[in-house]
Every structure is written in C-alpha cells, then in structure tokens.
Rosetta silent file (secondary structure, phi, psi, omega in degrees, C-alpha in Angstrom):
SEQUENCE: MKTIKVRIENSSAANAIVNIMNGFRDCDVDCVHGRYIIDAKSILGVLSMGLPCEVDFILNSDDPQRQQEFEWGLEPWKVK
SCORE:     score description
SCORE:     0.000 S_00000001
   1 L     0.000  136.399 -178.651   -9.686    3.680   -7.905 S_00000001
   2 E  -134.959  131.553 -179.056   -9.631    2.337   -4.307 S_00000001
   3 E  -120.343  136.107  178.402   -7.977    3.995   -1.299 S_00000001
   4 E  -136.685  129.808  176.603   -7.138    2.326    2.025 S_00000001
   5 E   -88.187  129.176 -178.254   -5.421    3.892    5.054 S_00000001
   6 E  -128.945  158.515  173.349   -2.884    1.577    6.711 S_00000001
   7 E  -114.559  120.649  176.309   -0.471    1.757    9.610 S_00000001
   8 E  -101.712  115.293 -175.743    3.060    0.425    8.998 S_00000001
   9 L   -87.421  -37.747 -170.930    4.774   -0.305   12.281 S_00000001
  10 L  -151.819  178.483 -177.298    8.114   -1.798   11.254 S_00000001
  11 H   -69.680  -28.231  174.421   10.249   -2.991    8.330 S_00000001
  12 H   -62.303  -43.762  179.313    8.774   -6.463    8.417 S_00000001
  13 H   -67.481  -41.086  177.752    5.289   -5.091    7.865 S_00000001
  14 H   -59.259  -43.843  179.065    6.623   -2.796    5.108 S_00000001
  15 H   -63.779  -43.722 -178.918    8.276   -5.780    3.365 S_00000001
  16 H   -63.163  -42.916 -179.409    5.101   -7.836    3.608 S_00000001
  17 H   -65.205  -47.051 -177.891    2.916   -5.034    2.193 S_00000001
  18 H   -60.130  -40.223  176.532    5.361   -4.360   -0.669 S_00000001
  19 H   -60.338  -41.217  175.911    5.326   -8.058   -1.552 S_00000001
  20 H   -64.615  -41.449  179.510    1.525   -8.005   -1.667 S_00000001
  21 H   -65.524  -30.046  175.602    1.547   -4.861   -3.826 S_00000001
  22 L   -67.461  -15.921  174.148    3.922   -6.486   -6.255 S_00000001
  23 L   -70.163  -18.101 -178.966    1.165   -9.006   -6.978 S_00000001
  24 L   -95.281   64.084 -177.563   -0.759   -6.211   -8.730 S_00000001
  25 L   -64.347  -32.376 -176.842    1.434   -6.218  -11.811 S_00000001
  26 L   -84.053    1.125 -174.491   -1.344   -5.061  -14.099 S_00000001
  27 L  -132.309  157.509  175.156   -2.209   -2.023  -11.941 S_00000001
  28 E   -94.137  131.012  178.629   -0.456    1.070  -10.596 S_00000001
  29 E  -125.087  124.845 -177.759   -0.362    1.240   -6.771 S_00000001
  30 E  -110.600  154.642  174.127    0.662    4.512   -5.023 S_00000001
  31 E  -123.155  122.901 -175.522    1.466    5.202   -1.396 S_00000001
  32 E  -110.471  122.207  178.444    0.616    8.701   -0.210 S_00000001
  33 E  -131.854  105.431 -176.476    2.258   10.130    2.932 S_00000001
  34 L    62.208 -120.109  179.388    1.508   13.826    3.386 S_00000001
  35 L   -96.366    5.651 -178.621    2.560   15.571    0.182 S_00000001
  36 E  -101.122  138.429  174.881    4.701   12.668   -1.077 S_00000001
  37 E  -119.601  123.050 -171.344    3.495   10.069   -3.509 S_00000001
  38 E  -123.839  145.474  173.605    5.610    6.920   -3.629 S_00000001
  39 E   -66.747  119.261 -175.540    5.452    3.743   -5.737 S_00000001
  40 L   -72.824   -6.773  178.926    3.958    1.157   -3.327 S_00000001
  41 L   -94.346    5.642 -179.117    5.843   -1.620   -5.097 S_00000001
  42 L  -110.273  114.663  179.317    9.250   -0.145   -4.010 S_00000001
  43 H   -61.859  -39.564  178.543   10.577   -1.271   -0.633 S_00000001
  44 H   -65.075  -36.796  176.901   13.056    1.589   -0.568 S_00000001
  45 H   -64.184  -46.036 -179.088   10.274    4.083   -1.287 S_00000001
  46 H   -65.955  -41.760  179.851    8.046    2.733    1.465 S_00000001
  47 H   -70.409  -27.058 -179.672   10.909    2.608    4.007 S_00000001
  48 L   -64.705  -15.603 -178.788   11.920    6.181    3.067 S_00000001
  49 L   -75.817  -14.305 -176.800    8.753    7.512    4.666 S_00000001
  50 L    84.309  133.410 -177.503   10.032    6.707    8.125 S_00000001
  51 L  -118.357  149.881   -1.108    8.393    4.149   10.383 S_00000001
  52 L   -78.867  158.784 -179.991    6.017    3.836   12.092 S_00000001
  53 E  -157.466  158.582  171.962    3.587    5.818    9.931 S_00000001
  54 E  -109.719  129.429 -178.477   -0.019    5.949    8.641 S_00000001
  55 E  -135.091  164.752  173.946   -0.306    6.183    4.851 S_00000001
  56 E  -103.956  130.048  170.225   -2.946    5.885    2.109 S_00000001
  57 E  -103.240  131.357 -175.252   -2.513    3.158   -0.459 S_00000001
  58 E  -119.582  120.297  174.675   -4.219    3.876   -3.755 S_00000001
  59 E   -95.956  122.394 -176.664   -5.008    1.156   -6.299 S_00000001
  60 E   -97.659   73.787  177.388   -5.499    2.759   -9.741 S_00000001
  61 L  -152.398  141.322  176.811   -7.926    0.159  -11.186 S_00000001
  62 L   -97.650    3.661 -179.267  -11.706    0.072  -11.747 S_00000001
  63 L   -76.482  115.749 -178.426  -11.834   -3.740  -11.748 S_00000001
  64 H   -59.165  -32.877  177.374  -13.981   -4.798   -8.771 S_00000001
  65 H   -63.159  -47.365 -179.787  -12.138   -8.130   -8.446 S_00000001
  66 H   -63.684  -40.806 -179.801   -8.756   -6.351   -8.192 S_00000001
  67 H   -65.382  -33.993 -179.692  -10.170   -3.843   -5.660 S_00000001
  68 H   -70.709  -42.702  179.877  -11.456   -6.704   -3.449 S_00000001
  69 H   -63.446  -37.317  176.517   -8.055   -8.471   -3.636 S_00000001
  70 H   -61.652  -49.950 -177.534   -6.428   -5.122   -2.694 S_00000001
  71 H   -62.819  -43.225  177.799   -8.673   -4.706    0.302 S_00000001
  72 H   -61.907  -40.346 -176.948   -8.079   -8.288    1.454 S_00000001
  73 H   -65.612  -35.528 -177.653   -4.303   -7.973    1.085 S_00000001
  74 H   -93.813   -0.064 -175.108   -4.144   -4.843    3.290 S_00000001
  75 H   -53.597  -41.783 -176.613   -6.684   -5.952    5.912 S_00000001
  76 H   -64.537  -23.189 -177.717   -4.093   -6.835    8.641 S_00000001
  77 H  -107.631   -1.003 -173.669   -2.686   -3.266    8.536 S_00000001
  78 E   -61.920  134.065  175.168   -5.892   -1.357    7.843 S_00000001
  79 L   -78.392  123.797 -175.814   -6.593    1.613   10.185 S_00000001
  80 L   -83.523    0.000    0.000   -9.954    0.976   11.788 S_00000001
C-alpha cells in the first residue's frame, strides 16, 4: 500500500489524475477526503469532493514497480 497527498486545483487536473489512475487496472486506487473514500478512477467521484482540495491517494498494491509508477504519475500534484 502506498499513500500520496496531492492538491487538485481544477477540473483539468482532476481529469488528468483520473486518466493516470485508470492505468492501474490491476490495482485498486482510492481517494480519501476527510471521512469520504472515493474510487480514484471515477471522474465524477473525484469532482464531487469540491475543488480545489487536498486529498490522499492510496494505491492498494505491494508491487514496488507499481508503487513507483504511482508516485511518478502523481508527482506534478504532490503536496510538498
């Protein structure tokens, strides 16, 4: 399992992130915002959180290669 906090500023960023998350077909990816857990592969779910927002993306995989790809994919939006 790998968790990364990201900031989503607008709907274009949300769309780009969801497209990247859809590349993880063999893994479950969740988006946690407060007490809500949303499927990170759903654009409607991600947009329903209200933008801009800071959320945690959680990759449910123990494969180090997939975790590295996950980190690289979210790097532009990662909260420093």
